[in-house]
C-alpha positions as CSV (number, residue, x, y, z in Angstrom):
1,M,0.0,0.0,0.0
2,V,1.3,3.4,-1.0
3,F,0.4,6.1,1.5
4,N,2.7,9.0,0.5
5,V,5.6,9.6,-1.9
6,V,9.2,10.7,-1.7
7,N,9.6,12.0,1.9
8,D,8.0,12.5,5.3
9,M,6.1,15.7,5.9
10,S,8.1,17.6,8.4
11,E,5.4,19.9,9.5
12,I,2.8,22.4,8.1
13,S,0.4,24.6,10.0
14,I,-2.6,26.4,8.6
15,K,-5.5,28.4,9.8
16,A,-8.6,26.2,10.4
17,G,-10.7,28.5,8.3
18,V,-8.4,28.2,5.3
19,L,-8.2,24.4,5.6
20,R,-11.9,24.1,6.0
21,E,-12.6,26.2,2.9
22,T,-10.1,24.1,0.9
23,L,-11.8,20.9,2.0
24,D,-15.3,22.2,1.3
25,V,-14.3,23.0,-2.3
26,I,-13.0,19.5,-3.0
27,S,-15.6,17.6,-1.0
28,S,-18.4,19.1,-3.0
29,L,-17.5,16.5,-5.6
30,V,-15.6,13.7,-3.8
31,D,-15.0,12.1,-0.4
32,E,-11.4,11.1,-1.1
33,A,-8.6,13.1,-2.7
34,K,-4.9,13.1,-3.4
35,F,-3.1,16.0,-1.8
36,R,0.1,16.9,-3.6
37,F,2.7,19.0,-1.8
38,D,5.6,20.6,-3.7
39,E,7.8,23.7,-3.4
40,E,5.0,25.9,-4.5
41,G,2.3,24.7,-2.1
42,L,-0.6,22.3,-2.1
43,K,-2.3,21.1,-5.3
44,I,-5.5,19.0,-5.5
45,R,-7.4,17.8,-8.6
46,A,-10.4,15.5,-8.6
47,V,-13.4,14.4,-10.7
48,D,-16.7,13.2,-9.3
49,P,-17.6,9.5,-9.8
50,A,-20.0,10.2,-12.6
51,H,-17.4,12.4,-14.4
52,V,-19.8,15.3,-14.6
53,A,-17.7,17.8,-12.8
54,M,-14.0,18.4,-12.0
55,V,-12.2,20.6,-9.5
56,D,-8.6,21.8,-9.7
57,L,-7.2,23.7,-6.7
58,A,-3.9,25.3,-5.8
59,L,-3.0,26.7,-2.4
60,S,0.2,28.7,-2.3
61,K,2.7,27.9,0.5
62,S,2.1,31.5,1.6
63,A,-1.4,30.5,2.6
64,F,0.2,28.3,5.4
65,E,1.5,29.6,8.7
66,T,4.5,27.3,8.4
67,Y,5.4,25.1,5.4
68,E,8.2,22.7,6.0
69,V,7.7,19.8,3.7
70,E,9.5,17.8,1.0
71,P,7.6,17.0,-2.2
72,M,5.1,14.3,-1.3
73,E,1.6,13.0,-2.0
74,M,-1.0,11.6,0.4
75,G,-4.6,10.2,0.1
76,V,-7.0,11.9,2.4
77,N,-10.5,11.0,3.6
78,L,-12.1,14.5,3.5
79,P,-15.2,13.9,5.7
80,K,-13.0,12.6,8.6
81,V,-10.8,15.7,8.6
82,Q,-13.8,18.0,8.2
83,N,-15.5,16.3,11.1
84,H,-12.6,17.3,13.4
85,L,-12.8,20.9,12.2
86,K,-16.4,21.4,13.2
87,G,-16.7,24.2,15.7
88,V,-13.1,25.1,15.5
89,K,-12.5,28.9,15.2
90,A,-11.4,30.1,11.8
91,D,-8.2,31.6,13.1
92,S,-7.2,28.6,15.2
93,I,-4.0,27.0,14.0
94,V,-4.1,23.4,12.7
95,I,-0.7,21.5,12.7
96,L,-0.4,18.6,10.3
97,K,2.3,15.9,10.3
98,V,2.6,12.5,8.6
99,D,4.3,9.4,9.9
100,D,5.5,7.6,6.9
101,D,6.1,4.4,8.8
102,T,2.6,4.0,10.0
103,G,0.9,5.9,7.2
104,R,-1.1,8.0,9.6
105,L,-1.8,11.7,9.6
106,T,-1.5,13.6,12.9
107,M,-3.6,16.7,13.3
108,N,-3.1,19.0,16.3
109,I,-5.7,21.7,17.1
110,E,-4.8,23.6,20.2
111,N,-4.9,20.9,23.0
112,L,-6.5,18.3,20.7
113,T,-4.5,15.6,18.9
114,V,-6.1,13.3,16.3
115,K,-4.4,10.5,14.4
116,M,-6.0,9.0,11.3
117,P,-5.0,6.6,8.6
118,L,-4.3,7.9,5.1
119,I,-5.8,6.3,1.9
120,D,-3.9,4.0,-0.4
121,L,-2.7,6.0,-3.3
122,S,-2.2,3.1,-5.7
123,E,-5.9,3.2,-6.6
124,M,-6.2,7.0,-6.9
125,T,-5.6,8.6,-10.3
126,E,-5.3,12.3,-11.0
127,P,-7.5,13.4,-13.8
128,K,-6.3,15.6,-16.7
129,I,-7.9,19.0,-17.3
130,P,-9.5,18.9,-20.8
131,D,-8.1,21.2,-23.3
132,L,-11.0,23.6,-23.9
133,P,-11.0,26.5,-26.3
134,D,-11.8,30.0,-25.2
135,M,-15.4,30.3,-24.3
136,K,-17.6,32.8,-26.2
137,A,-18.7,34.6,-23.0
138,Q,-16.4,35.3,-20.1
139,V,-17.5,37.4,-17.2
140,K,-16.4,38.3,-13.7
141,V,-19.4,38.4,-11.4
142,H,-18.9,40.9,-8.6
143,N,-20.7,38.9,-5.9
144,S,-21.3,35.1,-6.0
145,T,-24.3,35.7,-3.6
146,E,-26.3,36.7,-6.7
147,V,-25.7,33.3,-8.3
148,L,-26.6,31.6,-5.1
149,K,-29.9,33.4,-5.1
150,A,-30.7,31.8,-8.5
151,V,-29.8,28.4,-7.1
152,K,-32.0,28.7,-4.1
153,A,-35.0,29.9,-6.2
154,S,-34.5,27.1,-8.7
155,E,-34.5,24.2,-6.2
156,S,-38.3,24.1,-5.9
157,I,-38.8,24.5,-9.7
158,S,-36.6,22.2,-11.7
159,D,-33.6,19.9,-11.8
160,Y,-31.6,22.0,-14.1
161,I,-30.5,25.6,-14.5
162,T,-29.6,27.5,-17.7
163,L,-27.1,30.3,-18.1
164,D,-27.9,32.4,-21.2
165,M,-25.9,35.4,-22.5
166,Q,-27.2,36.6,-25.9
167,T,-25.5,40.0,-25.6
168,E,-22.7,41.2,-23.4
169,D,-25.1,43.5,-21.5
170,V,-27.2,40.8,-19.8
171,L,-26.6,37.4,-18.3
172,N,-29.7,35.4,-17.4
173,L,-29.9,32.4,-15.1
174,Y,-33.2,30.6,-15.4
175,S,-35.0,27.4,-14.8
176,S,-38.6,26.2,-15.7
177,E,-40.9,23.3,-15.5
178,E,-44.6,23.0,-16.3
179,L,-46.2,26.1,-14.8
180,S,-43.3,27.3,-12.7
181,S,-40.2,29.3,-13.7
182,M,-37.4,31.4,-12.3
183,N,-35.2,34.0,-14.0
184,L,-32.4,36.0,-12.5
185,E,-31.1,38.9,-14.6
186,L,-27.5,40.1,-14.1
187,R,-26.5,43.4,-15.7
188,K,-23.1,44.4,-17.2
189,G,-21.4,46.9,-14.9
190,K,-23.8,46.6,-12.1
191,D,-23.4,42.9,-11.5
192,Y,-20.5,41.8,-13.6
193,D,-17.6,42.9,-15.8
194,V,-17.1,41.4,-19.3
195,I,-13.7,39.7,-19.8
196,Q,-14.5,38.5,-23.3
197,F,-17.7,38.3,-25.5
198,S,-17.4,36.9,-29.0
199,G,-21.0,35.8,-29.5
200,P,-24.2,34.4,-27.8
201,A,-23.7,31.6,-25.3
202,R,-26.2,29.3,-23.7
203,S,-25.8,26.1,-21.7
204,S,-27.9,24.1,-19.2
205,F,-26.5,22.3,-16.2
206,S,-27.6,19.8,-13.6
207,L,-29.0,21.9,-10.7
208,D,-27.8,19.3,-8.2
209,Y,-24.2,19.7,-9.3
210,F,-24.4,23.4,-9.8
211,S,-25.9,23.9,-6.4
212,Q,-23.3,21.7,-4.7
213,I,-20.5,23.7,-6.4
214,M,-22.0,27.1,-5.6
215,K,-22.6,26.3,-2.0
216,A,-18.9,25.3,-1.7
217,I,-17.9,28.5,-3.3
218,G,-20.1,30.5,-1.0
219,G,-21.2,34.1,-1.1
220,E,-19.5,37.4,-1.2
221,K,-16.8,36.3,-3.7
222,E,-15.8,37.4,-7.2
223,L,-16.5,34.6,-9.5
224,E,-15.4,34.2,-13.1
225,L,-17.8,32.3,-15.4
226,H,-16.7,31.1,-18.9
227,L,-19.8,30.0,-20.9
228,G,-20.2,28.5,-24.4
229,V,-23.0,26.9,-26.4
230,D,-23.9,23.5,-24.9
231,Y,-20.4,23.5,-23.5
232,P,-18.8,22.9,-20.1
233,L,-19.0,25.8,-17.7
234,K,-15.7,27.0,-16.3
235,M,-15.9,28.7,-12.8
236,L,-12.8,30.3,-11.3
237,F,-12.4,32.0,-7.9
238,H,-9.9,32.7,-5.1
239,I,-9.6,30.8,-1.8
240,G,-7.2,30.9,1.2
241,E,-7.5,34.6,1.9
242,G,-6.5,35.3,-1.7
243,E,-3.4,33.0,-1.5
244,G,-5.0,30.2,-3.6
245,R,-7.3,29.7,-6.6
246,A,-9.8,27.0,-7.6
247,L,-11.4,26.0,-10.9
248,Y,-14.5,24.0,-11.4
249,L,-15.5,22.4,-14.8
250,L,-19.2,21.3,-15.1
251,A,-20.4,19.3,-18.1
252,P,-23.6,20.6,-19.8
253,R,-27.0,19.0,-19.7
254,I,-27.8,18.3,-23.4
255,E,-31.4,18.2,-24.3
256,N,-32.7,15.2,-26.2
257,V,-33.8,16.1,-29.7
């Protein structure tokens, strides 16, 4: 069984709020993930079991309070770690160490010490990010809370949500089913800035996946949306108090003709 690679982790420490945010982003799609530490920081990439969505995350070493680690990989059960972070203050310091002989992760939070097994890496593969062309519509939404508003309104209406941008001036998020419908209109300048617009773009997505992703992103964040025609949605945002970034890719829901 392969628990980690190359060298022992000497020691890293990180604010509980930053670690919790990182885990929330990844656990929106998977329960287990490979953590890859190198000279730049932490990198995690995962795809959900149905291969509908992917997440790619990088947390700079400057996001950590201390970062003394040789390049290594380890498999982590996300819910187990998250469970021990419940109720911990965001500015509390979490110290992480790995015993390569036992394959266990030690987590110290103030006067609490927890040891847990790591996951065998031999059965964990790291997905490749698909090579996607530039999307027709690329915008930076000022506040992700607006997108969350559309998600909440859609939950009692449909199992999908559509993002539609026919001109660069308006981005509509809508869902409908039988006699019910929801439409959220975002306006250029007021709600978002245009990064690029080369033509109309419209795609529909599973509301279940879109909702899980948006809830992991949370509110009060700048959020880049890259949208095409019946094409995967690319969502980019910052994490770790601005010291990290995350990318989601979500496959479109194609209507049966």
